[in-house]
C-alpha positions as CSV (number, residue, x, y, z in Angstrom):
1,M,0.0,0.1,-0.2
2,M,1.3,3.6,-1.1
3,I,1.5,6.4,1.6
4,F,1.4,9.7,1.4
5,K,2.8,12.3,4.1
6,V,1.6,15.4,3.6
7,M,2.6,18.6,6.3
8,G,-0.8,20.7,7.7
9,A,-2.4,20.1,4.3
10,V,-6.4,19.7,3.3
11,L,-7.1,17.5,1.4
12,F,-9.8,16.3,-1.0
13,L,-10.1,13.0,-2.7
14,G,-11.6,12.7,-6.1
15,M,-15.4,12.0,-7.2
16,T,-14.9,8.9,-9.5
17,L,-13.9,6.3,-8.0
18,L,-14.7,7.1,-4.4
19,G,-18.3,7.5,-5.0
20,G,-20.0,10.2,-4.4
21,T,-19.4,14.0,-3.3
22,A,-15.9,15.1,-2.5
23,S,-15.1,15.7,1.2
24,A,-12.6,17.5,2.6
25,Q,-10.0,16.2,5.4
26,T,-8.3,19.0,7.4
27,A,-5.1,18.4,9.5
28,N,-5.2,18.7,13.2
29,T,-2.3,17.8,13.6
30,S,1.5,18.5,12.3
31,S,0.9,16.0,9.5
32,I,-1.8,13.2,8.7
33,E,-1.3,10.2,6.7
34,L,-3.5,9.3,3.8
35,S,-3.7,6.2,2.9
36,L,-6.5,4.6,0.1
37,P,-7.5,1.2,0.0
38,G,-7.4,-1.1,-3.4
39,S,-3.9,-1.9,-5.0
40,Q,-4.2,0.7,-8.0
41,E,-1.7,3.0,-8.3
42,R,-2.4,7.1,-6.2
43,L,-1.5,10.3,-7.2
44,L,-1.0,13.0,-5.2
45,I,-1.5,16.5,-6.6
46,G,0.1,20.2,-4.9
47,G,-2.6,23.0,-5.8
48,G,-3.0,26.0,-4.4
49,L,-5.8,27.7,-2.0
50,P,-9.3,26.6,-2.6
51,F,-10.3,29.9,-3.9
52,G,-8.0,30.7,-6.4
53,L,-7.5,28.2,-9.9
54,Y,-4.5,26.1,-8.8
55,F,-6.7,24.0,-6.7
56,P,-9.8,23.8,-8.9
57,L,-6.7,22.4,-11.8
58,A,-5.3,20.2,-9.7
59,G,-8.9,18.5,-8.7
60,T,-9.5,18.8,-12.4
61,L,-6.2,16.7,-13.5
62,C,-7.3,14.1,-10.8
63,R,-10.6,13.7,-12.8
64,L,-8.6,13.1,-15.6
65,V,-6.3,10.6,-13.7
66,E,-9.5,8.7,-12.2
67,T,-11.7,8.6,-15.2
68,A,-8.8,7.5,-17.8
69,E,-8.1,3.8,-19.6
70,E,-6.3,2.9,-16.5
71,P,-7.6,4.7,-13.7
72,A,-6.4,5.5,-10.0
73,L,-7.0,7.1,-6.8
74,C,-6.4,10.9,-6.9
75,A,-6.5,13.1,-4.2
76,A,-5.5,17.1,-4.9
77,A,-3.5,18.7,-1.5
78,T,-3.9,22.3,-0.7
79,L,-0.5,24.5,-0.4
80,A,0.2,28.0,0.4
81,D,1.8,29.4,-2.8
82,S,4.3,28.2,-5.0
83,D,7.4,27.9,-2.7
84,A,5.8,25.6,0.0
85,A,4.8,23.4,-3.5
86,I,8.2,23.6,-4.2
87,A,9.5,22.8,-1.0
88,A,7.5,19.8,-0.8
89,L,8.6,18.8,-4.1
90,E,12.0,18.8,-2.3
91,D,11.9,17.4,0.5
92,G,9.5,14.4,-0.7
93,T,6.3,15.6,1.0
94,L,4.5,15.1,-2.5
95,P,5.1,14.1,-5.6
96,F,3.4,16.6,-7.9
97,A,2.8,20.3,-7.4
98,L,1.2,22.9,-9.6
99,V,4.0,26.0,-9.1
100,Q,4.0,29.0,-10.8
101,S,6.1,29.5,-14.0
102,D,8.4,32.0,-12.9
103,W,9.0,30.7,-9.0
104,L,10.1,27.3,-10.7
105,Y,12.2,29.7,-13.5
106,H,13.9,30.5,-10.9
107,A,13.8,27.6,-8.6
108,V,16.0,25.4,-11.0
109,R,18.1,28.4,-12.1
110,G,19.4,29.4,-8.2
111,S,18.2,32.5,-9.4
112,S,16.5,35.6,-7.5
113,R,14.6,34.6,-4.4
114,Y,16.9,31.4,-5.0
115,Q,19.9,32.7,-4.7
116,E,20.9,31.3,-1.1
117,T,19.6,28.0,-1.5
118,G,21.1,27.2,-4.8
119,P,19.5,25.6,-7.7
120,A,17.0,22.8,-7.0
121,D,18.7,20.0,-9.6
122,G,16.1,17.8,-9.2
123,L,13.2,19.7,-10.2
124,R,11.2,18.3,-13.8
125,A,8.3,19.9,-15.5
126,V,5.2,17.8,-16.7
127,A,3.0,20.4,-18.3
128,A,1.8,24.2,-18.0
129,F,-1.4,25.1,-18.6
130,Y,-3.9,28.2,-19.3
131,T,-1.7,31.5,-18.6
132,E,-2.4,34.9,-16.5
133,A,-1.8,37.4,-19.4
134,F,0.0,41.2,-18.6
135,T,-2.7,43.2,-20.3
136,V,-3.1,46.8,-20.4
137,F,-7.0,47.9,-20.8
138,T,-7.9,51.5,-22.5
139,K,-11.3,52.5,-24.2
140,A,-11.1,50.8,-28.1
141,T,-12.6,55.1,-29.2
142,G,-9.8,56.5,-27.0
143,P,-6.4,57.8,-28.0
144,I,-4.0,55.1,-26.7
145,S,-3.6,52.4,-29.3
146,K,0.3,51.9,-28.2
147,I,2.2,51.8,-24.9
148,S,4.2,54.9,-25.7
149,D,0.4,56.8,-25.7
150,L,0.2,56.5,-21.8
151,A,2.7,58.9,-21.2
152,G,0.6,62.2,-19.9
153,K,-2.3,59.4,-18.9
154,R,-3.9,58.3,-16.3
155,V,-3.3,54.6,-15.9
156,S,-4.1,52.7,-13.0
157,V,-1.3,50.2,-12.3
158,G,-1.5,48.8,-8.6
159,A,0.4,48.8,-5.8
160,D,4.4,49.0,-6.3
161,T,4.9,45.5,-5.2
162,S,2.5,43.6,-6.8
163,Y,2.9,42.2,-10.1
164,R,0.5,45.1,-11.9
165,G,2.8,47.6,-10.5
166,I,5.8,45.5,-11.4
167,L,4.7,44.7,-14.5
168,A,3.5,47.9,-15.1
169,N,7.1,49.9,-15.0
170,V,8.7,46.8,-16.7
171,A,6.3,47.8,-19.8
172,L,6.6,50.9,-19.3
173,S,10.5,50.8,-19.5
174,T,9.9,49.0,-23.2
175,A,8.3,52.5,-24.5
176,G,10.9,54.5,-22.7
177,L,8.9,55.6,-20.5
178,E,9.1,56.0,-16.5
179,R,5.8,56.5,-13.8
180,D,6.9,60.2,-13.6
181,D,5.9,60.2,-17.4
182,L,2.5,59.4,-16.5
183,A,-0.2,62.0,-15.4
184,E,-1.5,59.6,-12.5
185,A,-0.2,56.4,-11.5
186,S,-3.3,54.7,-8.7
187,A,-3.3,52.1,-7.1
188,E,-7.1,50.9,-6.3
189,P,-7.7,47.2,-7.1
190,V,-8.5,46.1,-10.6
191,V,-12.0,45.7,-11.3
192,S,-12.5,49.0,-9.0
193,A,-10.0,50.4,-11.9
194,I,-11.7,48.6,-14.4
195,E,-15.4,50.8,-13.4
196,R,-13.2,53.9,-13.6
197,L,-12.2,53.4,-17.2
198,C,-15.4,53.0,-18.1
199,D,-16.8,56.2,-15.9
200,G,-13.8,58.6,-17.7
201,Q,-11.6,58.7,-14.5
202,T,-9.0,57.1,-15.6
203,D,-7.3,56.4,-19.7
204,A,-5.7,52.9,-18.6
205,V,-5.4,50.0,-16.3
206,V,-3.3,46.8,-15.9
207,V,-4.5,43.8,-15.4
208,M,-3.1,40.5,-14.3
209,A,-6.3,38.1,-16.1
210,V,-6.9,34.3,-17.4
211,H,-8.7,35.7,-20.3
212,P,-11.5,35.8,-21.4
213,A,-12.1,36.9,-18.0
214,E,-16.0,38.1,-16.9
215,Y,-15.2,41.0,-15.2
216,L,-13.9,42.4,-18.5
217,T,-16.3,41.2,-20.9
218,A,-19.3,42.8,-19.3
219,A,-17.1,45.9,-19.4
220,G,-16.1,45.2,-23.0
221,R,-20.2,45.3,-23.4
222,R,-20.7,48.1,-21.3
223,C,-18.0,51.2,-22.2
224,G,-15.9,49.2,-25.3
225,I,-13.2,48.5,-23.7
226,T,-10.4,46.3,-25.6
227,P,-6.8,45.0,-24.5
228,L,-3.5,46.9,-26.4
229,S,-1.1,44.7,-28.3
230,F,2.5,44.8,-27.8
231,S,4.3,45.0,-30.6
232,D,6.7,41.9,-31.4
233,S,9.9,43.5,-30.8
234,E,8.0,44.5,-27.3
235,V,7.4,41.3,-26.4
236,A,10.8,40.0,-26.6
237,D,12.2,42.9,-24.8
238,L,9.3,41.7,-22.1
239,L,10.4,38.3,-22.2
240,G,14.1,39.6,-21.7
241,D,13.0,41.6,-18.0
242,L,10.9,39.0,-17.1
243,P,12.6,35.5,-16.9
244,G,9.9,32.9,-16.1
245,Y,7.1,34.3,-18.4
246,A,5.8,33.3,-21.5
247,S,4.7,35.1,-24.5
248,V,1.4,34.3,-25.3
249,V,-1.7,35.8,-28.1
250,I,-5.2,36.6,-26.8
251,P,-7.7,35.4,-29.8
252,A,-9.4,38.3,-32.2
253,R,-12.8,38.6,-30.6
254,T,-11.9,36.9,-27.3
255,Y,-13.7,40.8,-25.8
256,P,-15.9,42.7,-27.4
257,G,-15.2,45.0,-30.2
258,Q,-11.7,43.4,-30.1
259,A,-11.4,42.9,-33.3
260,V,-7.0,42.0,-34.1
261,P,-5.3,39.4,-31.5
262,V,-3.2,41.1,-28.9
263,K,0.4,40.1,-28.2
264,T,1.6,40.0,-25.0
265,V,3.6,37.8,-22.1
266,G,2.2,35.8,-18.9
267,L,2.8,33.4,-16.1
268,R,1.5,29.4,-16.2
269,P,0.9,27.4,-13.8
270,V,3.5,24.0,-14.2
271,L,2.8,20.6,-13.5
272,V,6.4,19.7,-11.3
273,T,7.4,16.6,-9.8
274,T,11.2,15.3,-9.6
275,V,13.7,13.6,-11.0
276,D,13.5,10.4,-9.2
277,A,9.6,10.0,-10.1
278,D,8.5,6.9,-11.8
279,D,8.5,7.4,-15.7
280,A,5.2,5.1,-15.5
281,V,3.6,7.3,-13.1
282,V,4.7,10.1,-15.2
283,G,3.8,8.6,-18.5
284,A,0.5,7.7,-17.1
285,L,-0.5,11.0,-15.6
286,T,0.8,13.2,-18.6
287,T,-1.4,10.5,-21.0
288,A,-4.6,11.1,-18.9
289,I,-4.2,15.1,-19.4
290,A,-2.7,15.1,-23.3
291,R,-6.1,12.7,-24.0
292,G,-8.6,14.5,-21.4
293,L,-7.7,17.8,-22.9
294,S,-11.2,18.9,-24.3
295,R,-12.6,18.0,-20.8
296,L,-10.2,19.7,-18.5
297,N,-11.3,22.3,-21.6
298,E,-15.0,22.3,-20.3
299,A,-14.1,22.4,-16.7
300,H,-13.6,25.9,-16.0
301,P,-13.9,29.2,-18.0
302,A,-10.2,30.3,-17.5
303,F,-9.3,26.4,-18.4
304,S,-10.9,26.7,-22.4
305,T,-8.2,28.0,-24.0
306,I,-5.3,25.5,-22.8
307,R,-4.1,23.7,-26.5
308,I,-1.6,20.8,-26.5
309,E,1.7,23.6,-27.6
310,D,0.8,25.4,-24.1
311,L,1.3,21.5,-21.8
312,T,4.8,21.6,-24.2
313,S,5.6,24.8,-23.1
314,A,6.8,23.8,-19.7
315,S,10.3,23.0,-20.5
316,L,10.4,26.6,-21.2
317,F,10.8,27.0,-17.7
318,A,12.3,23.8,-16.0
319,P,13.9,21.0,-17.8
320,M,11.2,18.5,-19.0
321,H,10.8,14.8,-17.3
322,P,11.8,12.5,-19.8
323,A,8.0,10.0,-19.4
324,A,6.3,13.4,-19.9
325,A,8.2,14.5,-22.8
326,S,8.0,11.5,-24.6
327,A,4.0,11.1,-23.7
328,L,3.6,15.0,-25.1
329,G,5.9,14.1,-28.2
330,V,8.3,16.8,-26.8
331,A,12.4,16.4,-27.1
332,A,13.3,16.3,-23.1
333,Q,15.9,18.1,-22.1
């Protein structure tokens, strides 16, 4: 019998093979042991917190595993953040976990926040998924059609230390601008900022979102906001300044009145394991994901645009596990 120990986690067991509704079990001690009956191979996938997207993604991956041609029991475990996921993978607490692409990129290279701890040489990527895209929204009929047009305008950029704020600074620099070149740089929450954009109280809003986002679609219908596209050279500059990000194209007509595709960059959740993971288990999990891609698309609006090329983009952030690379038809690094 296989037993996984999960430190301080909340486990949600998949529905299909356990029968009935998924149930939650909260750890009351410093650790709990998950022991499932039967002789089938069992998987445990670390996600984020239940109110985010990583946890439902982990749960959906479990459902794909449980309904595969050779099904296995699967459970999703909550984790505080990507740093906790990386720690759980390295100490063997979890065999699989979802990690944000920039954190993963720096962890395997021992850079940024991982300079002191050094490279996490044992981490291996399995598959990547949707993109949380850096996007600048403005009025479709307004005077702003490119990033350099933000000079002298009122822009909601978010708090200085937020992803919105950091990315706004990087984007402005690609156009030769600084925050001082804006007429106003405000830090209200993004939903409030979009309302102010509709009401003409600000000129542009920096957004980090998985597209399409319902609140942005509603604003597009209400007042004709639209995302700005970066040029190819600007995307290249952004990628050079933002390790662990990926290029992304928001298709035309994603939002009302958006006539052309929008080029930008963003972050992706990456399913990660370790170099010691069993090839058969990694291969079976990856195959279940690839074959179940249409069901993954249907599971949540945020997952609706995931394509096979998104899965294989995991190799941008960390070395691919050979079994995952084989299942996805790409070369291992």
